[in-house]
C-alpha positions as a LaTeX table, in Angstrom:
\begin{tabular}{lrrr}
\hline
Residue & $x$ (\AA) & $y$ (\AA) & $z$ (\AA) \\
\hline
Met1 & 144.01 & 155.22 & 133.87 \\
Ile2 & 141.22 & 157.33 & 135.36 \\
Asp3 & 138.63 & 155.22 & 137.18 \\
Arg4 & 136.35 & 157.89 & 138.70 \\
Leu5 & 134.76 & 160.83 & 136.93 \\
Trp6 & 132.41 & 163.68 & 137.81 \\
Ile7 & 130.40 & 165.14 & 134.90 \\
Asp8 & 128.48 & 168.42 & 135.19 \\
Cys9 & 125.78 & 169.23 & 132.61 \\
Thr10 & 124.14 & 172.58 & 131.94 \\
Asp11 & 122.10 & 171.95 & 128.78 \\
Pro12 & 120.47 & 169.01 & 126.95 \\
Ala13 & 123.37 & 168.58 & 124.51 \\
Ser14 & 125.84 & 168.22 & 127.38 \\
Val15 & 123.59 & 165.52 & 128.83 \\
Arg16 & 123.76 & 163.61 & 125.55 \\
Leu17 & 127.55 & 163.86 & 125.66 \\
Ala18 & 127.54 & 162.60 & 129.24 \\
Lys19 & 125.40 & 159.63 & 128.25 \\
Ala20 & 127.74 & 158.79 & 125.36 \\
Leu21 & 130.81 & 158.99 & 127.59 \\
Ile22 & 129.23 & 156.83 & 130.29 \\
Asp23 & 128.32 & 154.21 & 127.69 \\
Arg24 & 131.92 & 154.09 & 126.43 \\
Ala25 & 133.98 & 154.43 & 129.59 \\
Asp26 & 133.94 & 151.59 & 132.10 \\
Ile27 & 134.45 & 153.78 & 135.16 \\
Glu28 & 132.57 & 155.09 & 138.18 \\
Val29 & 130.66 & 158.26 & 137.23 \\
Lys30 & 128.81 & 160.94 & 139.16 \\
Val31 & 126.53 & 163.27 & 137.17 \\
Thr32 & 125.13 & 166.64 & 138.17 \\
Val33 & 122.76 & 168.73 & 136.06 \\
Arg34 & 121.56 & 172.30 & 136.21 \\
Glu35 & 117.79 & 172.69 & 136.23 \\
Gly36 & 116.23 & 174.52 & 133.31 \\
Ala37 & 116.03 & 174.55 & 129.49 \\
Gly38 & 115.06 & 170.89 & 129.53 \\
Thr39 & 118.41 & 169.72 & 130.91 \\
Glu40 & 117.12 & 167.60 & 133.78 \\
Lys41 & 114.31 & 166.30 & 131.55 \\
Met42 & 116.82 & 165.15 & 128.96 \\
Ala43 & 118.74 & 163.34 & 131.71 \\
Lys44 & 115.55 & 161.52 & 132.72 \\
Phe45 & 114.73 & 160.79 & 129.07 \\
Leu46 & 118.13 & 159.13 & 128.60 \\
Gly47 & 117.87 & 157.19 & 131.85 \\
Leu48 & 120.82 & 158.77 & 133.64 \\
Asn49 & 121.39 & 158.56 & 137.38 \\
Phe50 & 121.97 & 162.20 & 138.35 \\
Asp51 & 121.59 & 164.95 & 140.93 \\
Ile52 & 119.96 & 168.30 & 140.15 \\
Ile53 & 122.03 & 171.19 & 141.49 \\
Gly54 & 121.24 & 174.84 & 140.82 \\
Lys55 & 119.17 & 176.68 & 138.25 \\
His56 & 119.67 & 178.86 & 135.19 \\
Gly57 & 119.84 & 182.55 & 136.06 \\
Gly58 & 117.82 & 183.88 & 133.11 \\
Lys59 & 118.69 & 186.73 & 130.76 \\
Asp60 & 119.62 & 189.44 & 133.28 \\
Pro61 & 123.39 & 189.59 & 134.03 \\
Tyr62 & 122.77 & 190.09 & 137.75 \\
Gly63 & 120.43 & 187.11 & 137.84 \\
Lys64 & 123.01 & 185.00 & 136.01 \\
Leu65 & 125.73 & 186.00 & 138.47 \\
Ile66 & 123.69 & 185.29 & 141.59 \\
Ala67 & 122.48 & 181.93 & 140.23 \\
Ser68 & 126.06 & 181.03 & 139.31 \\
Ile69 & 127.39 & 181.92 & 142.77 \\
Gln70 & 124.66 & 179.92 & 144.48 \\
Arg71 & 125.23 & 176.95 & 142.21 \\
Met72 & 128.96 & 176.99 & 142.89 \\
Lys73 & 128.29 & 176.87 & 146.62 \\
Glu74 & 125.99 & 173.88 & 146.19 \\
Leu75 & 128.39 & 172.12 & 143.82 \\
Ala76 & 131.29 & 172.69 & 146.22 \\
Glu77 & 129.32 & 171.02 & 149.00 \\
Tyr78 & 128.54 & 168.12 & 146.67 \\
Ala79 & 132.03 & 167.72 & 145.22 \\
Lys80 & 134.05 & 168.01 & 148.43 \\
Lys81 & 133.46 & 164.25 & 148.82 \\
Leu82 & 134.82 & 163.47 & 145.34 \\
Lys83 & 138.51 & 163.40 & 146.16 \\
Gly84 & 140.41 & 161.47 & 143.51 \\
Tyr85 & 137.84 & 162.08 & 140.78 \\
Ala86 & 138.56 & 163.57 & 137.38 \\
Phe87 & 136.15 & 166.16 & 135.99 \\
Tyr88 & 134.50 & 166.65 & 132.61 \\
Thr89 & 132.01 & 169.21 & 131.35 \\
His90 & 130.77 & 170.67 & 128.12 \\
Ser91 & 130.94 & 174.36 & 129.09 \\
Ser92 & 129.90 & 174.43 & 132.75 \\
Val93 & 131.51 & 177.47 & 134.36 \\
Glu94 & 130.44 & 176.53 & 137.89 \\
Gly95 & 131.53 & 172.91 & 137.62 \\
Thr96 & 134.93 & 173.84 & 136.21 \\
Arg97 & 135.63 & 176.43 & 138.89 \\
Val98 & 134.60 & 174.10 & 141.70 \\
Ala99 & 136.63 & 171.20 & 140.31 \\
Tyr100 & 139.67 & 173.44 & 140.00 \\
Gly101 & 139.27 & 174.85 & 143.50 \\
Leu102 & 138.91 & 171.42 & 145.07 \\
Gly103 & 141.91 & 169.99 & 143.23 \\
Leu104 & 140.12 & 167.48 & 141.01 \\
Arg105 & 142.40 & 166.47 & 138.14 \\
Pro106 & 142.47 & 166.27 & 135.25 \\
Ile107 & 139.86 & 168.84 & 134.31 \\
Ile108 & 138.57 & 168.09 & 130.82 \\
Thr109 & 136.31 & 170.56 & 129.05 \\
Ser110 & 134.74 & 170.70 & 125.62 \\
Asp111 & 133.11 & 173.59 & 123.80 \\
Asp112 & 131.93 & 174.52 & 120.32 \\
Thr113 & 130.75 & 178.12 & 120.78 \\
Pro114 & 133.78 & 180.44 & 120.79 \\
Trp115 & 131.33 & 183.33 & 120.42 \\
Ser116 & 130.21 & 182.63 & 124.01 \\
Ile117 & 133.16 & 184.68 & 125.20 \\
Tyr118 & 132.30 & 184.89 & 128.90 \\
Val119 & 132.07 & 181.13 & 129.25 \\
Ala120 & 135.33 & 180.56 & 127.36 \\
Asn121 & 137.20 & 183.11 & 129.46 \\
Leu122 & 136.04 & 181.50 & 132.69 \\
Ile123 & 136.68 & 177.83 & 131.93 \\
Ile124 & 139.65 & 177.56 & 129.57 \\
Pro125 & 142.32 & 178.96 & 131.93 \\
Leu126 & 141.31 & 176.35 & 134.53 \\
Cys127 & 141.22 & 173.17 & 132.47 \\
Gly128 & 143.92 & 170.69 & 131.57 \\
Tyr129 & 142.38 & 169.60 & 128.26 \\
His130 & 140.05 & 171.62 & 126.06 \\
Ile131 & 138.36 & 169.60 & 123.30 \\
Val132 & 137.07 & 171.71 & 120.40 \\
Pro133 & 136.06 & 171.19 & 116.75 \\
Ile134 & 138.63 & 171.95 & 114.09 \\
Trp135 & 136.47 & 174.67 & 112.57 \\
Thr136 & 136.91 & 176.77 & 115.74 \\
Lys137 & 140.70 & 176.84 & 115.44 \\
Gly138 & 141.94 & 180.40 & 115.79 \\
Leu139 & 138.64 & 181.67 & 117.22 \\
Trp140 & 139.44 & 181.20 & 120.91 \\
Ser141 & 140.63 & 184.57 & 122.20 \\
Val142 & 141.22 & 183.57 & 125.82 \\
Lys143 & 144.38 & 184.82 & 127.49 \\
His144 & 146.25 & 182.23 & 129.55 \\
Ser145 & 148.84 & 182.62 & 132.24 \\
Lys146 & 152.32 & 181.38 & 131.42 \\
Asn147 & 151.99 & 178.40 & 133.73 \\
Asn148 & 148.38 & 177.50 & 133.00 \\
His149 & 147.74 & 176.70 & 129.36 \\
Pro150 & 145.46 & 173.75 & 128.55 \\
Thr151 & 146.18 & 171.11 & 125.95 \\
Leu152 & 143.97 & 172.07 & 123.01 \\
Val153 & 142.61 & 168.98 & 121.27 \\
Leu154 & 140.97 & 169.41 & 117.85 \\
Tyr155 & 138.46 & 166.98 & 116.37 \\
Asp156 & 137.17 & 166.91 & 112.81 \\
Gly157 & 133.43 & 167.01 & 113.30 \\
Val158 & 130.62 & 168.35 & 115.45 \\
Lys159 & 129.55 & 166.99 & 118.82 \\
Glu160 & 126.12 & 165.96 & 117.49 \\
Val161 & 127.77 & 163.24 & 115.38 \\
Glu162 & 128.12 & 161.23 & 118.58 \\
Trp163 & 124.39 & 160.50 & 118.86 \\
Thr164 & 123.06 & 161.06 & 115.34 \\
Lys165 & 125.35 & 158.49 & 113.68 \\
Ala166 & 123.34 & 155.62 & 115.15 \\
Ile167 & 119.89 & 156.99 & 114.30 \\
Glu168 & 117.77 & 155.56 & 111.51 \\
Leu169 & 115.38 & 158.41 & 110.76 \\
Asn170 & 111.85 & 157.44 & 109.73 \\
Trp171 & 111.19 & 160.61 & 107.73 \\
Lys172 & 107.53 & 161.56 & 107.34 \\
Pro173 & 107.41 & 165.34 & 106.79 \\
Arg174 & 104.33 & 167.17 & 108.01 \\
Tyr175 & 105.50 & 170.64 & 109.05 \\
Ile176 & 108.27 & 173.24 & 109.15 \\
Leu177 & 110.16 & 172.89 & 112.42 \\
Val178 & 111.40 & 176.13 & 113.98 \\
Arg179 & 113.72 & 175.93 & 116.97 \\
Glu180 & 113.54 & 179.17 & 118.90 \\
Pro181 & 116.95 & 180.77 & 119.60 \\
Glu182 & 118.58 & 180.77 & 123.02 \\
Val183 & 117.64 & 184.40 & 123.67 \\
Glu184 & 118.74 & 184.24 & 127.32 \\
Ala185 & 122.33 & 183.49 & 126.30 \\
Ser186 & 124.91 & 186.17 & 127.07 \\
Tyr187 & 126.05 & 186.32 & 123.44 \\
Leu188 & 122.64 & 187.25 & 121.98 \\
Asn189 & 120.98 & 190.65 & 121.96 \\
Tyr190 & 118.37 & 190.31 & 119.23 \\
Glu191 & 114.66 & 189.43 & 119.28 \\
Phe192 & 114.53 & 187.20 & 116.16 \\
Lys193 & 111.01 & 188.29 & 115.20 \\
Glu194 & 111.65 & 186.81 & 111.76 \\
Phe195 & 111.16 & 183.32 & 113.17 \\
His196 & 107.58 & 184.15 & 114.13 \\
Leu197 & 106.81 & 185.73 & 110.77 \\
Leu198 & 106.98 & 182.26 & 109.25 \\
Ala199 & 103.66 & 181.35 & 110.89 \\
Lys200 & 102.02 & 184.18 & 108.94 \\
Asp201 & 103.37 & 183.01 & 105.60 \\
Phe202 & 103.06 & 179.24 & 106.04 \\
Asp203 & 100.27 & 177.12 & 107.48 \\
Asn204 & 102.28 & 174.20 & 108.81 \\
Val205 & 104.82 & 175.71 & 111.21 \\
Ser206 & 105.72 & 173.98 & 114.47 \\
Tyr207 & 107.70 & 175.88 & 117.11 \\
Ala208 & 109.98 & 174.12 & 119.59 \\
Lys209 & 110.28 & 176.67 & 122.37 \\
Arg210 & 113.65 & 177.07 & 124.02 \\
Tyr211 & 112.72 & 177.52 & 127.68 \\
Glu212 & 109.31 & 175.87 & 127.90 \\
Gly213 & 108.78 & 172.13 & 128.24 \\
Phe214 & 110.83 & 169.28 & 126.84 \\
Tyr215 & 110.96 & 168.06 & 123.27 \\
Asp216 & 112.23 & 164.87 & 121.69 \\
Met217 & 113.94 & 166.89 & 118.99 \\
Ile218 & 114.93 & 163.87 & 116.91 \\
Lys219 & 111.28 & 162.85 & 116.67 \\
Leu220 & 110.32 & 166.39 & 115.66 \\
Ile221 & 113.07 & 166.50 & 113.04 \\
Ala222 & 111.75 & 163.23 & 111.58 \\
Asn223 & 108.45 & 164.96 & 110.81 \\
Ser224 & 109.95 & 168.10 & 109.27 \\
Tyr225 & 110.15 & 169.28 & 105.67 \\
Cys226 & 112.99 & 171.44 & 106.88 \\
Val227 & 114.37 & 172.83 & 110.12 \\
Val228 & 114.91 & 176.52 & 110.85 \\
Thr229 & 117.39 & 177.43 & 113.59 \\
Leu230 & 119.84 & 180.08 & 114.65 \\
Cys231 & 123.23 & 179.56 & 113.04 \\
Gly232 & 125.28 & 177.02 & 114.97 \\
Ser233 & 122.46 & 175.55 & 117.05 \\
Thr234 & 122.47 & 171.95 & 118.24 \\
Val235 & 119.13 & 171.17 & 116.59 \\
Gly236 & 120.31 & 172.61 & 113.29 \\
Lys237 & 123.38 & 170.41 & 113.33 \\
Glu238 & 121.33 & 167.36 & 114.31 \\
Ala239 & 118.90 & 167.96 & 111.45 \\
Cys240 & 121.45 & 168.36 & 108.66 \\
Leu241 & 123.48 & 165.40 & 109.96 \\
Leu242 & 120.31 & 163.33 & 109.65 \\
Gly243 & 119.78 & 164.55 & 106.09 \\
Val244 & 116.88 & 166.94 & 106.70 \\
Pro245 & 117.31 & 170.32 & 104.92 \\
Thr246 & 118.32 & 172.92 & 107.48 \\
Val247 & 118.23 & 176.70 & 107.30 \\
Met248 & 120.54 & 178.47 & 109.74 \\
Tyr249 & 119.69 & 182.12 & 110.32 \\
Thr250 & 122.88 & 184.18 & 110.45 \\
Lys251 & 121.49 & 187.54 & 111.56 \\
Gly252 & 121.75 & 188.52 & 115.23 \\
Ile253 & 124.68 & 186.28 & 116.15 \\
Ser254 & 128.45 & 186.62 & 115.99 \\
Ser255 & 130.04 & 186.16 & 112.58 \\
Met256 & 132.14 & 183.44 & 114.22 \\
Ala257 & 129.08 & 181.19 & 113.98 \\
Leu258 & 129.53 & 181.17 & 110.20 \\
Ser259 & 132.49 & 178.86 & 110.75 \\
Val260 & 130.22 & 175.92 & 111.60 \\
Leu261 & 127.82 & 176.71 & 108.74 \\
Asn262 & 130.68 & 176.75 & 106.24 \\
Tyr263 & 132.21 & 173.60 & 107.72 \\
Leu264 & 128.97 & 171.64 & 107.40 \\
Lys265 & 128.40 & 172.92 & 103.86 \\
Asp266 & 131.94 & 171.88 & 102.90 \\
Lys267 & 131.18 & 168.40 & 104.23 \\
Gly268 & 128.33 & 168.20 & 101.73 \\
Leu269 & 125.48 & 168.33 & 104.24 \\
Pro270 & 122.06 & 169.88 & 103.48 \\
Val271 & 122.52 & 173.14 & 105.38 \\
Tyr272 & 121.85 & 176.65 & 104.09 \\
Gly273 & 122.50 & 180.11 & 105.48 \\
Ala274 & 119.96 & 182.94 & 105.43 \\
Ser275 & 120.81 & 186.49 & 106.48 \\
Ser276 & 117.38 & 188.04 & 105.84 \\
Tyr277 & 113.76 & 187.06 & 106.20 \\
Glu278 & 113.28 & 186.99 & 102.44 \\
Glu279 & 116.11 & 184.47 & 102.08 \\
Leu280 & 114.69 & 182.43 & 104.92 \\
Lys281 & 111.19 & 182.43 & 103.44 \\
Ser282 & 112.44 & 181.48 & 99.98 \\
Leu283 & 114.42 & 178.50 & 101.26 \\
Val284 & 111.56 & 177.23 & 103.40 \\
Asn285 & 109.17 & 177.46 & 100.46 \\
Arg286 & 111.61 & 175.52 & 98.29 \\
Phe287 & 111.82 & 172.63 & 100.73 \\
Ile288 & 108.05 & 172.41 & 101.07 \\
Gln289 & 107.56 & 172.40 & 97.31 \\
Glu290 & 110.34 & 169.86 & 96.73 \\
Pro291 & 110.54 & 167.58 & 99.80 \\
Val292 & 113.81 & 165.68 & 99.95 \\
Ile293 & 115.98 & 163.94 & 102.52 \\
Trp294 & 119.69 & 163.31 & 101.99 \\
Asp295 & 121.61 & 160.12 & 102.65 \\
Thr296 & 124.33 & 161.28 & 105.05 \\
Lys297 & 125.51 & 157.97 & 106.54 \\
Asp298 & 128.88 & 157.94 & 104.76 \\
Met299 & 129.52 & 161.58 & 105.69 \\
Leu300 & 128.91 & 160.87 & 109.38 \\
Lys301 & 131.33 & 157.94 & 109.30 \\
Arg302 & 134.10 & 160.35 & 108.30 \\
Met303 & 133.40 & 162.81 & 111.12 \\
Glu304 & 134.62 & 162.76 & 114.71 \\
Ser305 & 133.04 & 163.70 & 118.03 \\
Pro306 & 134.68 & 165.06 & 121.21 \\
Ile307 & 133.90 & 161.80 & 122.99 \\
Asp308 & 136.46 & 160.03 & 120.78 \\
Tyr309 & 139.22 & 162.09 & 122.39 \\
Ile310 & 137.81 & 162.37 & 125.91 \\
Asp311 & 137.64 & 158.58 & 126.08 \\
Gln312 & 141.31 & 158.40 & 125.03 \\
Ile313 & 142.32 & 160.85 & 127.77 \\
Leu314 & 140.45 & 158.84 & 130.40 \\
Arg315 & 142.22 & 155.65 & 129.29 \\
Gln316 & 145.72 & 157.12 & 129.42 \\
Lys317 & 148.07 & 155.41 & 131.85 \\
Asp318 & 149.44 & 157.50 & 134.70 \\
\hline
\end{tabular}
């Protein structure tokens, strides 16, 4: 059984997963977080004990590379004292590479964005276990060496189930919530001007900016007629899991992202795809004119999260 674990977090969702794992696993844990996009603020919000190491490199590929190299150096200095620790991350390239180089084992990774090809190619060949949702099966195009192929573990759900299943939403809709896309991500090359057109056509639009400030997104969702996000986003999944109508915009992102939209629709959740501004506008207008929240409690009970399987791996006997 693993009794010591290092977790590296690079976005707010990975911090929520870290918190869930810490609450379940009775082991010694060290947590590092990358500064930026609200990651360290989420860690404070959840009351984690953590160290901030490194920053996000921005949109420019050169800036990303330099920030990644610098962060790896700092993480290596931090982790050289963690002999005997296992390692877990939700998609940290730097953490995975450092853990592998320093001989930390096992290396457990999770991911739910196969369209983030650069990240997948850099972490999957180095991990021992890769935990991914069932709707991504067949979408991972990473080439592995003959002697280094991770155990692929599939779960029937989305990661956001882990923290939304315990939430009792006090729904009092007052506005349309728009979560701005992660435009600095390597897999996006589109401006998403359509999102800002909504403010011209509707009076009550609230924007949750991606790289400015920190938002309690659950609280914002609770006050929303509907939520507008890029297809596959964390906030979009949170919203529909909580029963709030969600519109996922499918233009400007890989068609692979449709896999999560279709999965959530098949589960009977209130999520809708829009591939044009006219579709987006029509759906938003519908949810304002006919406010409704769905009861999703039974659906969430039938869905899994990656933490279910990571906890099992940590409890395995040597």
